[in-house]
N, C-alpha and C positions, 0 to 999 in steps of 0.2 A: 591404512590411514584414510581410505575412501577417497583417494585422489587429492588430498590436501598436502601441500608442500610443507615440510616441518618448519621451514623458516618463517612461514606465515602465522605460526601459532605463538601464543603467549606474548604478543607484541601490541596488544590493544587493537582498536578498530578505526584508527585515524584514516588509513587509506580507504577503507570501505566508506567511511563517512564523507570524505571528499568526493569519492566516485559517485556516491548516491546523490549528493547535492548537485553535482554537475549534470548527471543524467536526468534528474528530476526537472531541472531547469529546461532541458531540451524537450521534454514530453509533457510538461504541465498543461498546456492548452487543451490537449486531448483529455486529460483528467478532469478539467473543469467542464468540458462539454459532456463527458460521460455522466458526471454527477447530476446535471440538469436532466438528462435523458432518463436516468434511473428513477427520478422522482416524478417528473411531469410526463414522461413518455413522449409521444409525437406531438402532444399538445403544448409542449414547452416553448419558451421564446426562441424564435428563429435565429436571432442574433444576440450573442452575449460577449462580454469582455473576457476573453479566455486568458488574458495575461494578468488580470487583477489578482494579486496575492502570490505571484510567481516567486518573488524573492523570499517571502515568508515561508512558503512551502518548501523551497529548496534548503533553506537554513535549518528548519525544524526537522526535515527528513534526514538531512545529513547528520544532525546531532543524534537522532533516534537510531539510525542505522549504525553509526559509530559505536553507540552504547551496546546495541544488539550484538555486533560482531566482536566487540571486546569480550563479552561473556561467551559467545559461541566459540571463538577461537581457543579460549582457555579450557573449555569443557570438551571439545572435540578430541577423540572420536566417540565420546559417550553418545549412545543412540538417542538420548533425550536432550542433547545439547540444544537443538533448535527450539524445542518446546519450552525448556527452562528459560532460554534467552528471551523468547517471545513473551512469556509470562512476566518476567521481571520488568521488561521495558514497556509492557502494556499500560502500566500506571501513568506513564507520561505520554505514550503514543496515542492512546484512545481519546483523551480529552483534546489533544491537539488536532487529531483527525476529525473529531466531531465539529470543532470550531471551523476547521478548514472547509468541510463539506457544507456547513450552513452558509459560509461566506460565498462559496462557489454557486450555490443554488439561489441565493438571494442577492440580486445585482445591486440592491440599495445598500448593502453592507460594505463599508469602505475597506475593512481589514479584518484580520483574524481576531484581534483583541475585542473589537466591537461585537463580533458574533459571539464570542465567549461571554461578554457582559450580558447580552440579550438572553442567552441560555440560562445564566445564573439568575437573572431577574425573573424569568418565567418558571424555572424548575429548581433553583438553588444549585449548590455545588454538585449535588447528585446528578443533575441533568447533564453535566459534562461527561459522565460515565454511562450515559444512556446507551443501551445495546452492548454493554461490556462483554457479556457471555458470547454473543454471536461474533463480535469483533475479535475476541481472543481465539475462538474456534477457527475463524478465517485465517488469522495470522499464523497459527500453528500449522494448519494444513498447507497453506500456500508456501511458507518458508521451508517447511520440511520437503515438499515436492520440489521446489526450486533448487534447494541445496543438493538434494539427492541426485537430481537429473544433471545439474551442472558438474558436480564433482565426479560422478561416474562417467559422464560424457567425456571429460578430460582424459580418463583412463582408456576409453575405447578409441578415441580419435588418434590416428597414427602420428599426426604432426603436433608436437608440443611447442607451440609458439604463442606469445601473447595475443596475436590476432585471432586465434581460434576461440578466444573468449567471446568474440563477437557472435559467432554462430551457436556455440553451446549456450551462451547466455540468452540469446533470442528465443531458442526453443524452450529452455527452462522457464523463462519469464512468461512466455505466451501460454504454455501449458498450465502453469500454476494459476494464472489469472483466469483462464477459461473454466477450470474446475471449481473455482471459488466465487464466481460471479454472483450466484444466488445469495451468498452471505453478504457480499458487497452491496448488492441492491437493497437488501433488508436494512443494512447499516445506514445507507444514505437516507432511506425513508424514516428510520427511527431518529436520525440526527435532525432532520427537518421537523419532525414531530416535537422535538424538544423546545422549539420556539413557538409552538402553536398550543391552543387550548385543547383539552381532550386527552384521550389515552395515548400513550407511547409504548404500549405493551408489545412484546415480541410476537406473541400469538396473533394479536389483532392486526398488527402491521403485515405479517405474513399472509394472513387470511384475506386481507383487503387486496393484496397484490394478486393472489391466486384467483380470487373471485371477480377480478376486473374483467373487462371485455377481452383482454388478451389471454386470460386464463393463466395456467402455470408458466407460459412463456414470458410473463411479466417479470419473473425472477431473473430472466436472462437479458433484461433491457441493457443495451449498451455493451453486450458481450464482445461484439466485433471491435468496438473502439477500445475497450479495456484490454483485450487480448493483444491487439496490434500495438497499443501504447506500451504495454508491459514488455512485449517482445523487443521493441526499440529501446525502452528504458534499461532493461537488463543486458541487452547486447552492449550498450554503451557503458553501463555500470561495470560489468565484468572486464570489458576491454580496458577501461581506464584503470581499474583495480590491478589487473595483471601488469600493466605498464608501470604503475607505481611500485609494484614489487620488484620489477627488474631494475628499477632505479634505486632500490633500497631506500626508498623515501620513508 
């Protein structure tokens, strides 16, 4: 079963949704700082409101993750379970993610809804799905790596205790984030392009980053913040999730 406890299967994703909402709330400020760094580099604003949008992000992330794991749990151990779940949930996750990134990057945007409205005014509904291909690729790779490392890590570690989720989750989250940072950087820049005039093409966005003064390193902007943030986020996520399972919640 790849390390999955049979009792966690076929029961929906409510525990995972709650765990994600709580862990997202704890690490959101790092996510906001990382988004600005990915778009502006070191030239970005020195001070930003890292807590603006924290509850919106936590609630939407919890809902998306609950939906993802509801599908994943029921398909597991199908080797394509993670990819299928990522694809199905992408239709709601990517528009929400684009709106959230635009709000984080633009300090004058008061909330997620206003950022969404601006994207639609500039690009139409299609703009909400800007960068869909690269976003889906990132989600598939990151979730597959994270789930594989976490579930197999549980089998390798000799102590089967909910607290071990803290350590295996941290490693799984940090590794998945580090490997997919180039996708995430491109996504952030394409999201920002959706409220600007001009092209928001994947090739042009990627080329602009690579040809910048930083060179190809620009694709890894904020990798240290993203990896550390995801390590903490998924350490908390899996810890909370494992305890919720022990409580039969």
